[in-house]
VOKEZA-44222 format. One record per residue (C-alpha): residue number from 1; residue in one letter; x, y, z. Coordinates in Angstrom, 2 decimals. Layout:
BEGIN
(rec NUM 'A' (X Y Z))
...
REM end
This chain:
BEGIN
(rec 1 'M' (133.21 0.55 -159.34))
(rec 2 'I' (135.31 -0.77 -161.68))
(rec 3 'S' (137.25 1.46 -164.59))
(rec 4 'A' (139.27 0.12 -167.22))
(rec 5 'V' (141.57 2.14 -169.67))
(rec 6 'A' (143.09 -0.36 -171.78))
(rec 7 'E' (145.37 0.01 -174.64))
(rec 8 'M' (146.60 -2.36 -177.35))
(rec 9 'Y' (149.29 -0.12 -178.70))
(rec 10 'G' (152.81 0.98 -176.89))
(rec 11 'I' (154.39 4.15 -176.37))
(rec 12 'H' (154.76 6.04 -179.66))
(rec 13 'P' (158.85 6.54 -180.50))
(rec 14 'Q' (158.67 10.17 -180.09))
(rec 15 'T' (157.49 10.14 -176.56))
(rec 16 'L' (159.54 7.31 -175.49))
(rec 17 'R' (162.13 9.62 -173.60))
(rec 18 'L' (159.43 11.57 -172.05))
(rec 19 'Y' (157.61 8.35 -170.97))
(rec 20 'E' (160.57 6.64 -169.78))
(rec 21 'R' (161.11 9.72 -167.33))
(rec 22 'E' (157.92 10.21 -166.35))
(rec 23 'G' (156.00 6.74 -166.30))
(rec 24 'L' (152.46 5.86 -166.53))
(rec 25 'L' (151.57 7.82 -163.26))
(rec 26 'K' (152.97 10.91 -164.09))
(rec 27 'P' (153.83 13.53 -161.52))
(rec 28 'S' (152.67 17.20 -161.45))
(rec 29 'R' (155.48 19.69 -162.47))
(rec 30 'T' (154.73 22.23 -159.84))
(rec 31 'D' (156.34 24.55 -157.24))
(rec 32 'G' (154.27 26.20 -155.10))
(rec 33 'N' (151.26 27.22 -157.10))
(rec 34 'T' (153.41 27.71 -160.35))
(rec 35 'R' (153.47 24.97 -163.24))
(rec 36 'L' (156.87 24.31 -164.47))
(rec 37 'Y' (156.61 23.75 -168.26))
(rec 38 'T' (159.10 21.51 -169.78))
(rec 39 'E' (160.48 21.62 -173.39))
(rec 40 'E' (157.83 18.94 -174.49))
(rec 41 'D' (154.85 21.38 -173.07))
(rec 42 'L' (156.24 24.32 -174.76))
(rec 43 'E' (156.23 22.21 -178.18))
(rec 44 'R' (152.67 20.97 -177.64))
(rec 45 'L' (151.37 24.72 -176.63))
(rec 46 'E' (153.36 26.17 -179.84))
(rec 47 'F' (151.56 23.70 -182.16))
(rec 48 'I' (148.22 24.50 -180.79))
(rec 49 'L' (148.74 28.48 -180.98))
(rec 50 'N' (150.00 27.57 -185.00))
(rec 51 'L' (147.07 25.80 -185.52))
(rec 52 'A' (144.92 28.38 -184.42))
(rec 53 'R' (146.47 30.99 -186.34))
(rec 54 'D' (146.45 28.75 -189.36))
(rec 55 'L' (142.69 28.27 -189.29))
(rec 56 'G' (142.31 32.09 -188.61))
(rec 57 'V' (141.32 31.89 -184.92))
(rec 58 'H' (142.67 35.33 -184.16))
(rec 59 'E' (140.31 36.23 -181.19))
(rec 60 'H' (142.06 36.29 -177.73))
(rec 61 'V' (140.03 32.81 -176.22))
(rec 62 'T' (139.65 32.66 -172.60))
(rec 63 'F' (138.05 29.39 -170.49))
(rec 64 'L' (135.68 31.52 -168.99))
(rec 65 'G' (131.94 30.23 -167.46))
(rec 66 'K' (130.91 26.72 -167.74))
(rec 67 'Q' (133.11 25.87 -164.42))
(rec 68 'D' (130.53 24.47 -162.49))
(rec 69 'H' (131.35 20.94 -163.01))
(rec 70 'V' (135.03 21.51 -161.97))
(rec 71 'E' (133.78 23.08 -158.89))
(rec 72 'R' (131.64 20.07 -157.92))
(rec 73 'L' (134.78 17.82 -158.69))
(rec 74 'I' (137.61 19.19 -156.56))
(rec 75 'P' (135.95 18.50 -153.26))
(rec 76 'L' (135.52 14.89 -154.63))
(rec 77 'E' (139.25 14.24 -155.60))
(rec 78 'Q' (139.82 16.12 -152.41))
(rec 79 'A' (138.21 13.31 -150.58))
(rec 80 'V' (139.80 10.17 -152.52))
(rec 81 'Y' (141.27 8.57 -149.40))
(rec 82 'K' (144.85 9.37 -148.77))
(rec 83 'M' (147.46 6.42 -148.28))
(rec 84 'T' (147.92 7.02 -144.52))
(rec 85 'G' (149.35 3.68 -144.42))
(rec 86 'G' (152.48 4.57 -145.55))
(rec 87 'P' (154.36 2.70 -148.31))
(rec 88 'A' (153.16 -0.46 -147.10))
(rec 89 'Q' (149.59 0.47 -147.91))
(rec 90 'A' (150.60 1.94 -151.47))
(rec 91 'L' (152.38 -1.25 -152.12))
(rec 92 'N' (149.38 -3.35 -151.10))
(rec 93 'D' (147.05 -1.68 -153.00))
(rec 94 'I' (148.56 -0.71 -156.08))
(rec 95 'V' (149.97 -3.10 -158.72))
(rec 96 'R' (152.52 -1.60 -160.96))
(rec 97 'G' (153.59 -3.76 -164.25))
(rec 98 'Q' (155.88 -3.43 -166.99))
(rec 99 'Y' (155.08 -5.44 -170.50))
(rec 100 'D' (157.43 -8.27 -171.76))
(rec 101 'S' (157.65 -9.27 -175.31))
(rec 102 'G' (154.40 -10.79 -176.80))
(rec 103 'T' (152.14 -10.78 -179.66))
(rec 104 'V' (149.43 -7.93 -180.35))
(rec 105 'L' (147.07 -8.14 -183.15))
(rec 106 'G' (149.18 -11.25 -184.71))
(rec 107 'R' (152.23 -8.71 -184.36))
(rec 108 'A' (155.35 -9.78 -182.38))
(rec 109 'V' (156.34 -6.96 -180.25))
(rec 110 'R' (159.55 -6.40 -178.07))
(rec 111 'A' (159.37 -5.86 -174.47))
(rec 112 'Y' (159.43 -2.13 -173.02))
(rec 113 'R' (163.24 -2.54 -171.85))
(rec 114 'Q' (164.31 -3.41 -175.37))
(rec 115 'E' (162.44 -0.16 -176.86))
(rec 116 'P' (165.04 2.92 -178.03))
(rec 117 'D' (165.76 5.42 -175.17))
(rec 118 'V' (164.78 3.12 -172.51))
(rec 119 'A' (167.27 1.87 -170.08))
(rec 120 'L' (168.29 -1.95 -170.01))
(rec 121 'Y' (167.04 -2.18 -166.45))
(rec 122 'S' (164.15 0.13 -166.79))
(rec 123 'S' (161.62 0.23 -163.66))
(rec 124 'T' (159.40 2.59 -165.32))
(rec 125 'E' (155.72 1.29 -165.33))
(rec 126 'T' (153.51 0.59 -168.49))
(rec 127 'F' (150.78 -0.70 -166.06))
(rec 128 'I' (148.79 0.20 -163.16))
(rec 129 'A' (145.79 -1.32 -161.05))
(rec 130 'C' (144.85 0.04 -157.87))
(rec 131 'K' (141.83 0.05 -155.14))
(rec 132 'L' (140.72 3.47 -153.84))
(rec 133 'T' (138.23 4.96 -151.49))
(rec 134 'I' (136.71 8.44 -151.11))
(rec 135 'D' (136.25 9.67 -147.68))
(rec 136 'N' (132.74 11.22 -147.63))
(rec 137 'W' (128.98 10.25 -146.68))
(rec 138 'R' (128.06 9.36 -150.33))
(rec 139 'W' (130.91 6.92 -151.06))
(rec 140 'A' (131.70 5.67 -148.02))
(rec 141 'G' (132.34 1.90 -148.00))
(rec 142 'V' (132.27 1.90 -152.12))
(rec 143 'P' (135.59 0.67 -152.97))
(rec 144 'F' (136.78 2.02 -156.76))
(rec 145 'Y' (139.11 -0.30 -158.43))
(rec 146 'L' (141.17 1.21 -161.42))
(rec 147 'R' (143.55 -0.06 -164.16))
(rec 148 'T' (145.43 1.21 -167.31))
(rec 149 'G' (148.08 -0.21 -169.35))
(rec 150 'K' (149.97 -0.35 -172.36))
(rec 151 'Y' (149.92 -3.36 -174.86))
(rec 152 'L' (147.16 -5.31 -173.40))
(rec 153 'K' (144.78 -7.50 -175.35))
(rec 154 'R' (142.16 -5.14 -176.54))
(rec 155 'R' (141.71 -1.07 -176.85))
(rec 156 'M' (139.10 0.24 -174.50))
(rec 157 'T' (137.89 2.33 -171.83))
(rec 158 'E' (134.85 2.23 -169.49))
(rec 159 'I' (133.58 2.52 -166.18))
(rec 160 'A' (131.38 -0.37 -164.80))
(rec 161 'I' (129.14 0.24 -161.88))
(rec 162 'R' (128.20 -2.97 -160.00))
(rec 163 'F' (125.08 -2.92 -157.90))
(rec 164 'H' (124.90 -4.06 -154.36))
(rec 165 'Q' (123.66 -7.79 -154.33))
(rec 166 'A' (120.21 -8.20 -153.50))
(rec 167 'P' (118.99 -10.31 -150.38))
(rec 168 'Y' (117.71 -13.71 -151.88))
(rec 169 'T' (114.56 -13.77 -149.86))
(rec 170 'L' (112.59 -13.36 -152.84))
(rec 171 'F' (113.96 -16.77 -154.42))
(rec 172 'R' (113.65 -18.78 -151.22))
(rec 173 'G' (112.63 -22.33 -151.90))
(rec 174 'T' (113.66 -22.15 -155.75))
(rec 175 'N' (116.62 -23.34 -157.65))
(rec 176 'V' (118.23 -20.08 -157.48))
(rec 177 'A' (121.60 -20.73 -155.59))
(rec 178 'R' (123.33 -17.26 -156.51))
(rec 179 'M' (122.85 -14.30 -158.91))
(rec 180 'N' (124.95 -12.58 -161.34))
(rec 181 'P' (125.73 -8.91 -160.25))
(rec 182 'N' (123.73 -6.17 -161.97))
(rec 183 'W' (125.78 -3.65 -163.86))
(rec 184 'I' (125.56 -0.36 -165.61))
(rec 185 'I' (128.54 0.01 -167.84))
(rec 186 'L' (129.72 3.29 -169.48))
(rec 187 'R' (131.83 3.07 -172.71))
(rec 188 'I' (133.90 5.93 -173.02))
(rec 189 'Q' (135.94 4.59 -176.10))
(rec 190 'P' (135.81 3.06 -178.99))
(rec 191 'N' (132.00 1.90 -179.18))
(rec 192 'E' (130.83 5.03 -176.87))
(rec 193 'G' (127.58 3.83 -175.37))
(rec 194 'I' (125.77 2.73 -172.08))
(rec 195 'A' (124.73 -1.09 -171.11))
(rec 196 'L' (122.73 -2.33 -168.57))
(rec 197 'E' (123.27 -5.89 -167.40))
(rec 198 'F' (120.99 -7.44 -165.06))
(rec 199 'A' (118.70 -10.88 -164.17))
(rec 200 'A' (115.63 -11.79 -165.77))
(rec 201 'K' (113.51 -14.68 -165.30))
(rec 202 'R' (113.29 -17.28 -167.95))
(rec 203 'P' (109.67 -17.90 -169.29))
(rec 204 'G' (108.13 -21.00 -167.83))
(rec 205 'P' (106.77 -22.26 -164.63))
(rec 206 'T' (109.81 -22.81 -162.66))
(rec 207 'V' (112.46 -19.87 -161.72))
(rec 208 'K' (115.46 -19.93 -163.53))
(rec 209 'L' (117.10 -16.55 -164.18))
(rec 210 'S' (119.70 -15.44 -166.90))
(rec 211 'S' (121.74 -12.34 -167.43))
(rec 212 'V' (120.61 -9.91 -170.08))
(rec 213 'S' (121.81 -6.97 -171.27))
(rec 214 'M' (120.04 -3.18 -172.76))
(rec 215 'D' (122.56 -1.65 -174.89))
(rec 216 'F' (123.01 1.70 -176.46))
(rec 217 'S' (125.30 2.71 -178.89))
(rec 218 'Y' (125.94 6.34 -180.10))
(rec 219 'K' (127.19 4.99 -183.66))
(rec 220 'S' (124.42 2.60 -184.78))
(rec 221 'Y' (121.71 5.25 -183.14))
(rec 222 'F' (122.65 8.47 -184.56))
(rec 223 'K' (124.41 6.69 -187.64))
(rec 224 'V' (127.44 9.03 -187.33))
(rec 225 'E' (131.28 8.27 -186.70))
(rec 226 'P' (132.12 10.29 -183.17))
(rec 227 'N' (134.84 12.98 -183.43))
(rec 228 'T' (138.24 11.85 -182.18))
(rec 229 'G' (139.21 13.23 -178.48))
(rec 230 'Y' (141.85 15.63 -179.93))
(rec 231 'E' (139.68 16.81 -182.59))
(rec 232 'T' (137.05 17.81 -179.84))
(rec 233 'L' (139.78 19.27 -177.50))
(rec 234 'L' (141.61 21.49 -180.14))
(rec 235 'F' (138.24 22.87 -181.26))
(rec 236 'D' (137.04 23.54 -177.87))
(rec 237 'C' (140.35 25.47 -177.04))
(rec 238 'M' (140.06 27.38 -180.00))
(rec 239 'I' (136.48 28.52 -178.97))
(rec 240 'G' (136.94 28.96 -175.48))
(rec 241 'D' (134.74 25.93 -174.23))
(rec 242 'A' (136.41 24.47 -170.94))
(rec 243 'T' (134.07 21.61 -170.16))
(rec 244 'L' (136.26 18.97 -170.99))
(rec 245 'F' (139.36 20.76 -169.44))
(rec 246 'Q' (140.81 20.68 -165.88))
(rec 247 'R' (141.66 23.69 -163.44))
(rec 248 'A' (145.10 24.15 -161.70))
(rec 249 'D' (143.56 23.47 -158.38))
(rec 250 'N' (141.56 20.33 -159.69))
(rec 251 'I' (144.70 18.93 -161.16))
(rec 252 'E' (146.52 19.94 -157.60))
(rec 253 'A' (143.69 18.12 -155.82))
(rec 254 'G' (144.28 14.58 -157.75))
(rec 255 'W' (147.80 14.49 -157.40))
(rec 256 'Q' (147.58 15.04 -153.43))
(rec 257 'A' (146.20 11.33 -153.45))
(rec 258 'V' (149.15 10.35 -155.99))
(rec 259 'Q' (152.26 11.70 -154.92))
(rec 260 'P' (152.49 9.22 -151.68))
(rec 261 'I' (152.21 6.17 -154.09))
(rec 262 'L' (155.31 7.82 -156.23))
(rec 263 'D' (157.15 8.20 -153.28))
(rec 264 'A' (156.46 4.59 -152.08))
(rec 265 'W' (157.68 3.62 -155.53))
(rec 266 'A' (160.92 5.80 -155.61))
(rec 267 'D' (161.83 3.87 -152.51))
(rec 268 'N' (160.73 0.39 -153.31))
(rec 269 'Q' (162.24 -0.70 -156.97))
(rec 270 'P' (159.95 -3.24 -158.80))
(rec 271 'R' (161.68 -6.40 -158.35))
(rec 272 'D' (159.81 -8.55 -160.67))
(rec 273 'F' (159.90 -6.25 -163.98))
(rec 274 'P' (158.71 -7.31 -166.67))
(rec 275 'N' (156.01 -9.11 -165.40))
(rec 276 'Y' (153.32 -9.44 -167.82))
(rec 277 'A' (153.09 -10.53 -171.65))
(rec 278 'A' (151.95 -7.86 -174.17))
(rec 279 'G' (148.80 -8.71 -175.74))
(rec 280 'G' (147.36 -10.15 -172.32))
(rec 281 'S' (145.51 -8.55 -169.59))
(rec 282 'G' (148.08 -7.53 -167.22))
(rec 283 'P' (150.07 -9.12 -164.41))
(rec 284 'A' (148.58 -11.74 -162.07))
(rec 285 'A' (148.94 -9.56 -159.24))
(rec 286 'A' (146.33 -7.41 -160.41))
(rec 287 'N' (143.86 -10.36 -160.31))
(rec 288 'E' (144.89 -10.75 -156.88))
(rec 289 'L' (144.24 -7.42 -155.80))
(rec 290 'L' (140.62 -7.99 -156.56))
(rec 291 'V' (140.42 -11.75 -155.54))
(rec 292 'R' (141.21 -10.76 -152.04))
(rec 293 'D' (137.93 -8.81 -151.90))
(rec 294 'G' (135.94 -11.26 -153.44))
(rec 295 'R' (135.69 -9.79 -156.65))
(rec 296 'A' (137.14 -9.78 -160.18))
(rec 297 'W' (137.75 -7.60 -162.93))
(rec 298 'R' (135.53 -7.43 -166.13))
(rec 299 'P' (137.28 -9.25 -169.01))
(rec 300 'L' (139.08 -7.48 -171.61))
(rec 301 'D' (137.92 -10.06 -174.65))
REM end
């Protein structure tokens, strides 16, 4: 399974100072069972409360019910295989990057280290690619490849599920030497939809296969523009719908898998930053992460 969250934009000037401190892989700010809120957290909370007041939402809203999906997600996140190999495994299975100067949408952009409020020799990452596994019976042996980054060549968020390669017995004695993999692609944004890519036989007496695609797009089918992410979340917050929100124990379970990575990074500062040009697909090491498993990222083009 391959998941990508690619952005064509950098970091907003108002959040650069916070980003420089926390990076792309943000640690949870907790102390025991209590979350420690920063000044930036309180400012965001105050904004939401003021907006609710201005819109006339006076009732006390609580996130009750509709938590079944969270109860199901927590055991899954707890099963994410921990980096038991220590720093060596964390550094081997996780690639971090930082963008250099380049061109995005025809506009020249400066390197991350040249941004205001960023240290001259900053080691803050703007790109991450990693390989994870889930330690349960359902997902045993299925690798999860994740990547996300700033100032990449295209803005997209998708989850691509690759099916196991079928045996070639059916094509014995034909000209079919290899088959392209079959995929289900869940497009989260900007073109929300689902696509199925598979091989089909070309018409004719001989066996020749071609990759075809069945595509569903929310925008073209329903003829409406989807809501923006923050618009949906703010409205759900006001009406008390917690479907798209995470619970504290859900977040803690996720960070139990992330913290060993952060610890390994803290003791092993990157020596090749910046290591990818703005407007590209990320550092070369991210491609090598999949090549050694005989796989490749789906293109961002």
